[in-house]
N, C-alpha and C positions, 0 to 999 in steps of 0.2 A: 515314062522314059523321055519323052520330048520336052517335058517341063524341066528335067534335070539338065538337058543339053542347053535349053534356053537360059536357065539360071547360070550355068557355067559360062556361056557365051557373054552374058551381061557382066558377069564378074570379071572375065578376062578383058573385055573391051572397056571396062571402066564406067559403064553406064549404070551406076548405082543410084538408088533413090534417097540415099543419105545426104544430109547437108554437110558440106565440107567447110569447116571453120579454118580460116587462115592461121598459121602458126603465131603470128604477132597478136592476133585477137585471143588465142588460147593462152599465150603467155600473160597478157594483161588480166585476163579473167582469173587465172590462177593466182597472180600476184595480188589482185584486189581482194580475193576471198580467202586465200590460204594464209596470208600473213596475219590478218586480224584474228583468224581462227586459232592459229598457233599462239598468238599473244594472249588471247583470252584464256586458252587452255592452261598456259603457263601461269597466268595470274591466279586462276582458280586453284590450280595445283599448289602454288606457293602458299596461298592462304589456308588451304586444307591441311597442308603438311606442317606449317609453322605456327598455326594457332592451336594451342593445346586443347581448348574447349571444343573447337570444331573437329579436331583429330580424334578425340575420345568418343564422339558420337558414333554409334555403331552404323547408322545409315550412311555415313560419309565414306566408309571404307570402300564400298563398291565404286563410288565415283572416283576416288583416288586411283584405284586400280585401272578403271576404264580410261581415264585421262592419261595415265602413264603409258598404257599399252598403245593407245592411239597416237600419242606423241612419238613414242619410240619407233613405231613402224614407219610413220611419215618421215621423220628426221633421218633414220637409218638408211632408208631407200634413197632419199635425196642425196645423202652423202655418198652412197655407193655410185649413183649415177654421175655425180660431180667428179668422182675419181676416174671416170672414163669407162666404166663398165657399160656394156650394151644394155639398152632398155628392154631387150628381149629377155634378159636375165631376170627371173622372178616375175614375169609378166602375169602368170596365173595367180601367183600370190598377191600381187598388187591389185588385181581385179577383185579378188575376194576380200582383201583387207580394206580396200576403199568402200566396197559395198557394205560390209559389216560395220566399219567405222562410221559411215554416213548414217546408217539406220540406228546404230547404237547412240550416236550423238543426238539424233532426232528424237529418240524416245527418252533420253536422259532427263529432261525437265519434268516429264510426266511421272517417271519413276521416283524422282527426287521429291516431287510434291506429294505423292502418295505415301512416301516413307516418313514424312514428318508427322509426329504423333498428334500435334494440335490441329493441323490441317486435315488429317485423316478423320478425326472426330467430327469436325465441321462438315466434311463431305458426307459422312455417315448420316448426319442429321438432315442434310438437304435431300439426299437421295433415298427414298423409302425402300427401294428394292434391295438395298444393301443390308437392311435390318434383318436380322435372323428372327423369324417368327417362332415364338415359343408355343409348343403344343402342350397344353395341360393334360395330364393323365389323371383322371379321377375315377374312382370306383363307381360302377353303376349298380343300382339295386334292381335285380331281376326277380320277379315273383316266381316262386316255386310252383311248378305245374305237376299235378299228379296224374 
């Protein structure tokens, strides 16, 4: 009970152990990292959609969908906030969307590399534990006992 009171007093008094980053630094960090991220996503999406050979490859469909979903959520929410809607609107959704978009984008290159057939075969040859061991089933001759 006393720890709850101490925690609530620290919260109310503002003595948190979190680092507070000034708004100007937050703005420049977002500007530096978000704009190239969106530009690269648009570039990859453009090539995947308009290049017929890339678009027909089955393993690229997942990436087209993921890029599209990540771009739409980021751009739609930024547009809504720019129109004057409070940032509290959809705050839970933003937190989950950012979390899944970040981790999805983080794993995207590995999933893409594993989905390429020629690279998949090379990895199978390099990593022996991926090989499926074949168990030969042969008849055994058992002597008859009387």
